[in-house]
C-alpha positions in Angstrom: -19.9 -43.2 13.3 -21.8 -41.7 10.9 -20.6 -38.8 8.3 -22.3 -36.3 10.4 -21.2 -37.5 13.5 -17.9 -37.1 12.3 -18.0 -33.4 10.9 -19.5 -32.3 14.6 -16.8 -34.1 15.9 -13.8 -32.9 13.6 -15.2 -29.3 13.5 -13.3 -27.1 15.4 -14.8 -24.9 18.3 -15.3 -21.2 17.8 -12.4 -19.7 19.0 -12.3 -17.6 22.2 -11.6 -13.7 21.7 -10.6 -11.7 24.6 -12.6 -8.8 25.2 -10.2 -6.4 24.0 -9.8 -8.1 20.9 -13.9 -7.7 20.5 -13.4 -3.6 19.3 -11.0 -1.6 17.6 -8.9 0.9 19.6 -9.5 4.7 20.0 -7.5 6.1 17.4 -8.4 3.4 14.6 -12.1 3.8 16.0 -11.8 7.9 15.6 -10.3 7.1 11.8 -12.9 4.9 10.8 -15.7 6.8 11.8 -14.2 9.8 10.1 -14.0 8.2 7.1 -17.2 6.6 6.6 -18.4 10.4 7.7 -16.7 12.4 4.7 -16.5 9.6 2.0 -20.0 10.1 0.7 -19.4 14.0 0.2 -17.3 13.1 -2.5 -18.7 9.9 -4.6 -21.8 9.3 -6.7 -24.9 8.1 -5.6 -24.5 4.9 -6.7 -21.5 4.5 -4.7 -23.5 6.0 -1.7 -26.2 3.1 -2.1 -23.5 0.7 -1.9 -22.1 2.1 1.1 -25.6 2.0 2.7 -26.2 -1.5 1.2 -22.1 -2.4 2.9 -23.8 -1.5 6.4 -26.8 -3.0 6.6 -25.1 -6.0 5.7 -22.8 -5.5 8.4 -25.3 -4.9 10.8 -26.7 -8.3 9.7 -23.3 -10.2 9.7 -22.8 -8.5 13.4 -26.1 -10.1 14.6 -24.7 -13.3 13.5 -21.4 -12.9 15.2 -23.2 -12.4 18.1 -24.9 -15.6 17.9 -22.0 -17.6 16.2 -18.8 -15.7 17.9 -20.7 -15.1 21.3 -22.7 -18.1 21.9 -21.1 -20.6 19.7 -24.7 -21.4 17.8 -24.3 -22.1 14.3 -27.3 -20.6 11.9 -27.4 -20.8 8.3 -31.4 -19.4 8.3 -30.3 -15.6 8.9 -32.0 -14.3 5.6 -35.1 -15.6 7.3 -35.2 -12.8 10.2 -33.7 -10.7 7.5 -36.6 -11.1 5.1 -39.6 -10.7 8.0 -37.5 -7.2 9.1 -37.8 -6.5 5.4 -41.3 -7.0 4.9 -42.4 -5.7 8.3 -41.2 -2.3 7.4 -42.6 -2.4 3.9 -45.9 -3.2 5.2 -46.4 -1.0 7.7 -44.6 2.1 5.5 -47.2 1.1 2.2 -50.0 -0.3 4.1 -50.4 1.3 7.1 -48.4 4.7 6.2 -46.2 4.3 9.2 -43.0 5.9 9.2 -40.0 4.7 8.2 -37.9 5.3 11.4 -40.4 3.9 13.8 -41.2 0.5 11.5 -37.5 -0.2 12.5 -38.0 -1.2 16.4 -41.3 -2.8 15.1 -39.4 -5.4 12.8 -36.6 -5.6 15.3 -38.9 -6.9 18.0 -41.2 -9.0 15.8 -37.6 -10.9 14.4 -36.5 -10.7 18.2 -39.8 -12.9 19.0 -39.8 -15.2 16.3 -35.7 -15.8 17.1 -36.5 -16.4 20.5 -39.0 -18.8 19.8 -37.3 -20.8 17.4 -34.7 -21.3 19.9 -37.0 -23.0 22.0 -36.6 -26.4 19.8 -33.4 -25.9 18.4 -32.3 -26.4 22.2 -32.2 -29.7 21.1 -29.8 -29.2 18.6 -26.2 -28.5 18.0 -23.2 -28.5 15.4 -24.6 -29.7 11.9 -27.8 -30.1 13.1 -28.9 -26.5 14.1 -27.1 -25.9 10.9 -29.4 -28.1 9.1 -32.3 -26.7 11.3 -31.8 -23.2 10.4 -31.4 -24.2 7.0 -34.7 -25.6 6.5 -36.1 -22.4 7.6 -34.1 -20.2 5.0 -35.6 -22.7 2.5 -39.0 -22.5 3.8 -38.8 -18.5 4.1 -39.6 -17.3 0.7 -42.2 -19.8 -0.2 -44.4 -18.9 2.8 -44.2 -15.1 1.6 -45.0 -16.3 -1.8 -48.4 -17.8 -0.2 -51.7 -16.6 -1.3 -53.0 -16.3 2.0 -50.7 -13.3 2.7 -50.7 -11.8 -0.9 -52.8 -9.0 0.1 -50.2 -7.7 2.9 -47.1 -9.2 1.0 -47.8 -8.7 -2.6 -47.2 -12.4 -3.0 -44.6 -12.8 -6.0 -45.0 -9.9 -7.3 -43.9 -8.4 -3.7 -43.7 -4.8 -2.8 -42.5 -1.2 -3.9 -40.9 0.6 -1.1 -41.2 4.8 -1.4 -37.6 6.1 -0.5 -37.8 8.7 2.3 -36.7 12.1 2.1 -34.7 14.0 4.7 -36.4 15.5 7.1 -38.0 18.9 6.7 -36.2 20.7 9.5 -33.1 19.3 8.3 -33.7 20.7 4.5 -34.7 23.9 5.9 -31.4 24.4 7.7 -29.4 23.3 4.6 -31.5 25.3 2.5 -30.3 28.3 4.6 -26.8 27.4 4.1 -27.3 26.9 0.3 -26.8 23.4 0.5 -28.9 20.4 -0.3 -28.9 16.6 0.4 -30.4 14.0 -1.4 -32.4 11.0 -0.6 -29.5 8.4 -0.9 -27.1 10.6 1.3 -30.0 11.2 4.2 -30.5 7.6 3.9 -26.5 6.2 4.5 -26.8 8.7 7.7 -29.4 7.4 8.9 -28.3 3.9 8.4 -24.6 5.0 9.8 -26.3 6.5 13.0 -28.2 2.9 14.0 -25.4 1.4 12.5 -23.1 2.9 15.4 -26.0 3.0 18.1 -26.0 -1.5 17.2 -23.0 -1.8 17.2 -22.0 0.3 20.7 -24.8 -1.7 22.3 -23.6 -5.4 21.0 -20.1 -4.6 22.3 -21.8 -3.4 26.0 -23.8 -6.2 25.6 -20.8 -8.9 25.1 -19.0 -6.9 28.3 -22.1 -7.5 30.5 -23.0 -10.5 32.4 -25.3 -11.8 29.9 -22.2 -11.8 27.2 -19.9 -13.4 29.4 -22.7 -16.1 29.9 -23.0 -16.5 26.0 -18.9 -17.3 26.2 -19.5 -19.4 28.9 -21.8 -21.4 27.2 -19.6 -21.2 23.9 -16.7 -22.5 25.4 -18.4 -25.2 27.9 -21.9 -25.9 28.3 -21.4 -28.5 31.0 -18.9 -26.0 32.8 -21.5 -22.8 32.1 -24.5 -25.0 33.9 -22.2 -26.0 36.5 -21.4 -22.2 37.6 -25.3 -21.5 37.3 -25.6 -20.1 34.0 -29.5 -21.2 32.5 -28.0 -22.3 29.3 -31.5 -22.5 27.6 -32.6 -18.9 28.7 -29.1 -17.8 27.3 -29.3 -19.6 24.4 -32.7 -18.5 23.3 -31.4 -15.4 24.1 -28.5 -15.3 21.8 -31.4 -16.3 19.0 -33.3 -13.8 19.8 -30.4 -10.7 20.0 -29.5 -12.0 16.6 -32.6 -12.2 15.1 -33.6 -8.6 16.5 -30.5 -7.1 15.0 -30.9 -9.0 11.6 -34.7 -7.7 11.2 -33.4 -3.9 11.8 -30.9 -4.5 9.0 -33.9 -6.3 7.0 -36.0 -3.1 7.3 -33.0 -0.8 6.1 -32.1 -2.9 3.3 -36.0 -2.7 2.1 -36.3 1.0 2.5 -32.6 1.4 0.7 -33.1 -0.9 -2.2 -37.3 0.5 -2.7 -38.5 -3.4 -3.2 -39.4 -6.4 -1.2 -40.0 -9.9 -3.1 -39.5 -13.5 -1.9 -36.9 -14.2 -4.3 -34.5 -11.3 -2.6 -34.7 -13.6 0.6 -33.1 -17.1 -0.3 -30.6 -19.2 1.1 -27.9 -17.6 -1.2 -28.1 -14.6 1.2 -28.2 -16.8 4.1 -24.9 -18.6 3.1 -23.3 -15.0 2.0 -24.0 -13.8 5.7 -22.3 -17.0 7.0 -19.4 -16.1 4.7 -19.1 -12.2 5.6 -18.8 -13.8 9.1 -16.1 -16.1 8.5 -13.7 -13.7 6.3 -14.3 -10.7 9.1 -13.1 -13.4 11.9 -15.9 -14.9 13.6 -16.1 -13.1 17.2 -14.4 -10.2 16.1 -17.2 -7.4 15.9 -15.4 -5.2 13.6 -14.8 -7.4 11.3 -18.4 -7.3 10.6 -17.8 -4.5 8.0 -15.1 -5.9 6.2 -17.2 -9.1 5.9 -19.9 -7.3 4.4 -17.2 -5.7 2.1 -16.0 -9.2 0.8 -19.6 -10.3 0.0 -20.4 -6.6 -1.7 -17.3 -5.8 -4.0 -15.9 -9.2 -4.4 -18.4 -10.7 -6.8 -18.3 -7.6 -8.6 -14.5 -8.1 -8.8 -14.9 -11.2 -10.0 -17.2 -10.6 -12.9 -15.4 -7.8 -13.8 -12.2 -10.5 -14.0 -14.5 -13.2 -16.1 -18.0 -12.6 -16.8 -18.6 -16.3 -17.8 -16.4 -17.6 -15.2 -17.4 -15.2 -12.2 -18.3 -17.8 -10.2 -15.2 -19.9 -10.6 -13.1 -16.5 -9.9 -15.3 -15.8 -6.8 -14.5 -19.7 -5.5 -10.5 -18.9 -6.3 -10.4 -15.7 -4.2 -12.3 -16.9 -1.1 -10.4 -19.8 -0.9 -7.1 -17.8 -1.1 -8.9 -15.5 1.5 -9.8 -18.2 3.8 -6.1 -20.0 3.2 -3.7 -17.2 3.7 -5.8 -15.6 6.8 -7.9 -18.4 8.2 -9.3 -16.5 11.2 -10.1 -14.1 8.9 -9.9 -10.2 9.0 -9.1 -10.5 12.7 -5.3 -12.1 12.1 -4.6 -9.4 9.9 -5.2 -7.0 12.7 -3.6 -8.6 15.2 -0.5 -8.9 13.0 -0.8 -5.3 11.6 -1.0 -4.3 16.0 2.1 -6.5 16.3 4.0 -4.9 13.6 3.1 -1.3 14.8 4.2 -2.5 18.0 7.8 -3.6 17.1 8.2 -0.5 15.0 7.4 1.7 17.8 10.2 -0.1 20.3 12.3 0.2 17.4 
């Protein structure tokens, strides 16, 4: 048996997640929502920018969670879909003069088609071989964006500068009448938050729908799912398409927030970070997407503050501790906390 085959044989299957475990309780969700609404009112613009990126990466991790936690397919190519979404929004805004909000559904549709088409040849692959195929896609994408053939649109190596949008005029007028102002960063944060909530609710409903049950059946056992009448090929490619579409929307939002797109901003390192965020947040647990996003955004900064010269080593140690102590990620912490609260209520 080859080393690759041993990896596939010994790799643990994606653990099934009960429907109730996919979301937070209503009380906890309300507290989190209120916190997300209120925090930007008391922090500086840089913190607001970081919170915006937290939501954007959270969307990308959620998309990967649908693919891996939902249908059991592994991908290291999410950075490619993120890049396509980012460049789609940037090109439409800067070359076509399109409204930034209208570019996002277009980016999502294009990435959905890209992901669906990529999923077709990937049907013959699984496990580590599928991961390697998506790894190749992520590695090739930055080089494709640098090609001279696309340079008039993409800006080539230099990339494109994206104009940060202002709040709608009617909202500015309303706030002016109340002697209030809203900055570009604050507006973009709330705009991103609204889209994140909408996609999160749609993702929860998707996984609870007939298609979601088909995804999970394929994840648990493809042969059994096929015997029950599930079109395995269709739903596996559909999972790729949905995941890529959501990642494309996240990429478009990222381009608007950062105000710049360049090929070197979408390397394999981004794909690995998103995969890492999914693992830390808990595979298959959608609320963990935000937790995983927070880990990949803030923990590197913490590691650098501990030691600038050895920031990579510090980050590796912190990651090892998290995986060792909570191998199922934030979902495991949430389950333990829920059990403790239940015991306290009984007492």
